[in-house]
C-alpha positions as CSV (number, residue, x, y, z in Angstrom):
1,X,29.2,-9.2,6.8
2,X,32.1,-11.6,7.3
3,X,32.8,-11.6,3.5
4,X,32.8,-7.8,3.4
5,X,35.0,-7.5,6.5
6,X,37.4,-10.0,5.0
7,X,37.5,-8.0,1.8
8,X,38.2,-4.7,3.6
9,X,41.1,-6.3,5.5
10,X,42.6,-7.6,2.3
11,X,42.1,-4.2,0.6
12,X,43.8,-2.4,3.5
13,X,46.8,-4.8,3.4
14,X,47.2,-4.0,-0.3
15,X,47.5,-0.3,0.4
16,X,50.2,0.7,2.9
17,X,49.0,4.4,2.5
18,X,45.9,3.5,4.5
19,X,48.0,2.4,7.5
20,X,50.8,5.0,7.3
21,X,51.5,6.9,10.4
22,X,53.0,9.8,8.4
23,X,51.3,13.2,8.3
24,X,49.6,13.9,5.0
25,X,50.8,17.3,3.8
26,X,49.1,17.8,0.5
27,X,52.5,17.8,-1.3
28,X,54.1,15.1,-3.3
29,X,56.4,12.8,-1.4
30,X,60.0,12.4,-2.6
31,X,60.0,10.5,-5.9
32,X,56.2,10.8,-6.4
33,X,54.4,13.0,-8.9
34,X,51.1,13.8,-7.2
35,X,50.3,15.1,-3.7
36,X,50.1,12.6,-0.9
37,X,46.4,13.7,-0.5
38,X,44.1,15.9,-2.5
39,X,40.7,17.0,-1.4
40,X,37.7,17.3,-3.7
41,X,33.9,17.8,-3.8
42,X,31.9,16.5,-6.7
43,X,34.4,18.6,-8.8
44,X,38.1,17.9,-8.5
45,X,40.1,20.1,-6.2
46,X,36.9,21.9,-5.0
47,X,36.1,20.5,-1.6
48,X,32.9,22.0,-0.1
49,X,34.6,23.0,3.2
50,X,32.4,26.1,3.6
51,X,29.1,24.3,3.2
52,X,27.1,24.3,6.4
53,X,26.2,20.7,6.2
54,X,29.0,18.9,4.2
55,X,27.5,15.8,2.7
56,X,29.8,15.2,-0.2
57,X,33.6,14.7,0.1
58,X,36.3,13.0,-2.0
59,X,40.0,12.6,-1.7
60,X,42.8,11.1,-3.8
61,X,45.4,9.3,-1.7
62,X,48.7,8.7,-3.4
63,X,50.5,5.4,-2.9
64,X,53.0,5.3,0.0
65,X,55.4,2.7,-1.5
66,X,57.0,2.7,-4.9
67,X,54.6,0.1,-6.3
68,X,51.4,1.3,-4.7
69,X,49.0,3.1,-7.0
70,X,46.7,6.0,-5.9
71,X,43.3,5.5,-4.5
72,X,40.3,7.8,-5.0
73,X,37.6,7.8,-2.3
74,X,34.2,9.3,-2.8
75,X,31.7,9.8,0.1
76,X,28.1,10.8,-0.5
77,X,26.0,11.2,2.6
78,X,23.3,13.1,0.8
79,X,19.9,11.8,-0.2
80,X,20.7,12.2,-4.0
81,X,22.9,10.5,-6.5
82,X,26.0,12.7,-7.2
83,X,28.2,12.5,-10.3
84,X,31.7,12.9,-9.0
85,X,34.8,13.6,-11.2
86,X,37.7,11.2,-11.2
87,X,41.3,12.4,-11.5
88,X,43.0,11.3,-14.8
89,X,46.5,9.9,-14.9
90,X,48.3,9.0,-18.1
91,X,48.3,5.3,-19.0
92,X,46.1,4.4,-16.0
93,X,42.5,3.7,-15.3
94,X,40.3,3.6,-12.3
95,X,39.0,0.2,-11.1
96,X,36.0,0.0,-8.7
97,X,37.2,-1.8,-5.6
98,X,34.4,-0.8,-3.2
99,X,30.8,0.5,-3.7
100,X,28.7,0.2,-0.6
101,X,25.5,0.8,-2.7
102,X,25.9,-2.4,-4.6
103,X,24.5,-5.6,-3.3
104,X,26.6,-8.5,-2.0
105,X,28.9,-9.8,-3.5
106,X,29.5,-6.9,-5.9
107,X,30.0,-4.3,-3.1
108,X,33.7,-5.2,-2.7
109,X,36.0,-6.9,-5.3
110,X,39.5,-8.3,-5.5
111,X,41.7,-6.7,-8.1
112,X,41.2,-9.6,-10.7
113,X,37.4,-9.0,-10.4
114,X,37.2,-5.2,-10.5
115,X,35.2,-3.2,-12.9
116,X,37.2,-0.7,-15.1
117,X,35.4,2.7,-15.1
118,X,35.5,4.0,-18.7
119,X,34.1,7.5,-17.9
120,X,35.8,10.5,-16.2
121,X,32.9,10.6,-13.6
122,X,31.2,8.1,-11.3
123,X,27.6,8.2,-10.1
124,X,27.9,7.8,-6.3
125,X,24.6,6.7,-4.9
126,X,22.9,8.2,-1.8
127,X,24.5,7.5,1.5
128,X,27.3,5.4,0.1
129,X,31.1,5.2,-0.2
130,X,33.0,4.3,-3.4
131,X,36.7,3.5,-3.5
132,X,38.5,3.1,-6.8
133,X,42.1,2.0,-7.4
134,X,44.3,3.4,-10.2
135,X,46.5,1.0,-12.1
136,X,47.8,0.6,-15.6
137,X,45.2,-0.4,-18.1
138,X,45.7,-3.4,-20.4
139,X,45.7,-1.2,-23.5
140,X,48.7,0.8,-22.2
């Protein structure tokens, strides 16, 4: 628990967007190309707001500072594994930072130890949360 909590604190410090007190409007901030927040279900840009018992939700949170890359957060509170789409950005890849389904110590990783996701979807296991960080890939 201590290791995971320490990792979450480190992760939060790397992402000023997680501590911003600014209202998220769903529009790009000045000088940025993507909306500050975008809501999704298992399919991009299709949140299941009208579902009686919402158990799947995802959002893409753009960086708040000039050097901060976007995050994509996927929440699956259902009893089934769900394939969730990942947004695609040119010259960038998604790196798994947090997956609460994975066993200690793989559940949270520092940037140098993160897994590059090579697919455009991610299998989010039941009752788990996955957070991925976008950043330039070595090939680009």
